C-alpha positions in Angstrom: 66.9 164.3 91.4 64.1 165.1 88.9 60.5 164.0 89.1 61.0 161.2 86.5 63.9 159.7 88.4 62.0 159.9 91.7 59.0 158.2 90.2 61.2 155.4 88.8 62.9 155.0 92.2 59.5 154.9 94.0 58.1 152.4 91.5 61.1 150.1 92.0 60.9 150.3 95.8 57.1 149.7 95.6 57.5 146.6 93.4 60.3 145.2 95.6 58.4 146.0 98.8 55.2 144.3 97.5 57.2 141.2 96.5 58.9 141.0 99.9 55.6 141.5 101.8 54.0 138.7 99.8 57.0 136.4 100.4 56.8 137.2 104.2 53.1 136.5 104.4 53.3 133.1 102.7 54.3 130.3 105.2 57.3 128.3 104.2 56.5 124.9 102.9 60.1 123.8 103.0 62.6 122.9 100.4 61.2 121.9 97.0 61.7 118.2 96.0 61.7 117.9 92.2 63.9 114.9 91.4 61.7 112.0 90.4 63.9 109.4 92.2 63.8 111.4 95.4 60.0 111.9 95.2 59.7 108.1 94.6 62.1 107.3 97.5 60.0 109.3 99.9 56.7 107.9 98.8 56.9 104.3 97.5 55.9 101.9 100.3 55.2 104.6 102.8 52.3 106.2 104.5 51.7 109.9 105.2 49.0 111.5 107.2 48.2 115.1 108.0 45.8 117.9 107.4 44.5 119.9 104.5 45.8 123.3 105.6 42.9 125.3 104.2 40.2 123.4 106.0 41.9 121.4 108.8 40.4 118.2 107.5 42.6 115.1 108.2 43.9 112.8 105.5 46.1 109.7 105.2 47.5 107.9 102.2 49.5 104.8 101.6 51.7 104.9 98.5 52.0 101.4 97.2 55.2 100.3 95.4 53.0 99.5 92.4 52.1 103.2 91.8 48.7 102.7 93.4 47.6 104.6 96.4 45.0 104.2 99.1 43.7 107.6 100.2 41.6 108.1 103.3 39.8 111.4 103.2 36.3 110.7 104.5 36.4 107.1 103.1 39.1 105.0 101.5 39.6 105.8 97.8 41.8 103.9 95.4 44.2 106.0 93.4 47.3 106.1 91.3 50.4 108.2 91.8 53.4 109.0 89.6 56.0 111.7 89.0 55.8 114.2 86.1 57.8 117.3 85.4 59.3 117.5 88.9 55.9 117.0 90.7 53.9 114.2 92.1 50.6 113.5 90.4 47.5 111.7 91.6 44.3 110.4 90.0 41.5 108.6 91.9 38.9 106.0 91.2 36.0 108.2 92.5 36.3 110.3 89.3 37.3 107.4 87.0 40.9 108.6 87.1 39.8 111.4 84.7 41.0 114.4 86.8 44.6 114.0 87.6 46.2 116.7 89.7 49.9 117.3 90.1 51.4 118.9 93.3 54.7 120.6 94.0 56.4 118.6 96.9 58.3 120.2 99.7 60.3 118.9 102.7 61.0 120.4 106.1 64.1 119.6 108.2 62.0 117.3 110.4 61.2 115.2 107.4 57.5 116.3 107.1 56.3 116.8 103.6 53.9 119.3 102.0 52.1 119.1 98.7 50.8 122.3 97.0 48.5 122.8 94.0 45.5 124.9 93.0 42.0 123.4 92.7 39.9 124.0 89.6 38.8 127.4 90.9 42.3 128.5 91.5 42.1 128.2 95.2 45.2 126.8 97.0 45.3 123.2 98.2 48.1 122.5 100.8 48.3 119.0 102.2 50.7 119.1 105.1 52.0 115.8 106.7 52.2 115.4 110.5 55.7 114.1 110.2 58.1 112.2 107.9 56.9 109.3 105.8 56.2 106.1 107.8 57.4 102.8 106.2 54.6 100.4 105.4 50.9 100.7 106.0 50.5 101.2 109.8 46.9 102.4 109.3 46.0 99.1 107.5 44.5 101.0 104.5 45.4 98.1 102.2 43.4 95.6 104.3 40.4 98.0 104.4 40.3 98.7 100.7 38.5 96.5 98.1 41.6 95.7 95.9 44.4 97.1 98.0 47.6 97.8 96.1 46.7 95.2 93.5 45.4 96.5 90.2 41.7 96.1 89.8 40.7 93.0 87.9 40.0 93.8 84.3 36.5 93.6 83.0 
């Protein structure tokens, strides 16, 4: 085998090896969920709670049937959720709904869900639920929020 062929073989093995190492290092988030109807089925009228993987901070969110959401991450924040291009998207009142962010959604065999995106600096954001969606609002987020699942009164 000549030097050129050996260099090509080495380059191919290096590239393949690097890709495999990166895939092995990244924890599995589960099976992707990209069908809008399936995303909606798992979210509408349900509550999820879990942690932000990168910081360990707890979060909880009730996804109203109306497309509103009540997000507890420090305090209760009003939000909106929708599906777009096979992802679930969110926007929140605390930034006047001006910074929507879409997340890839994943499911594990136990029914738990993960949401993955990058923040504005390119850092990963991985929200991991503690278990499968729970029907209803067992954390009473709607009662504790100013407008709950209803749309805010117009000005």
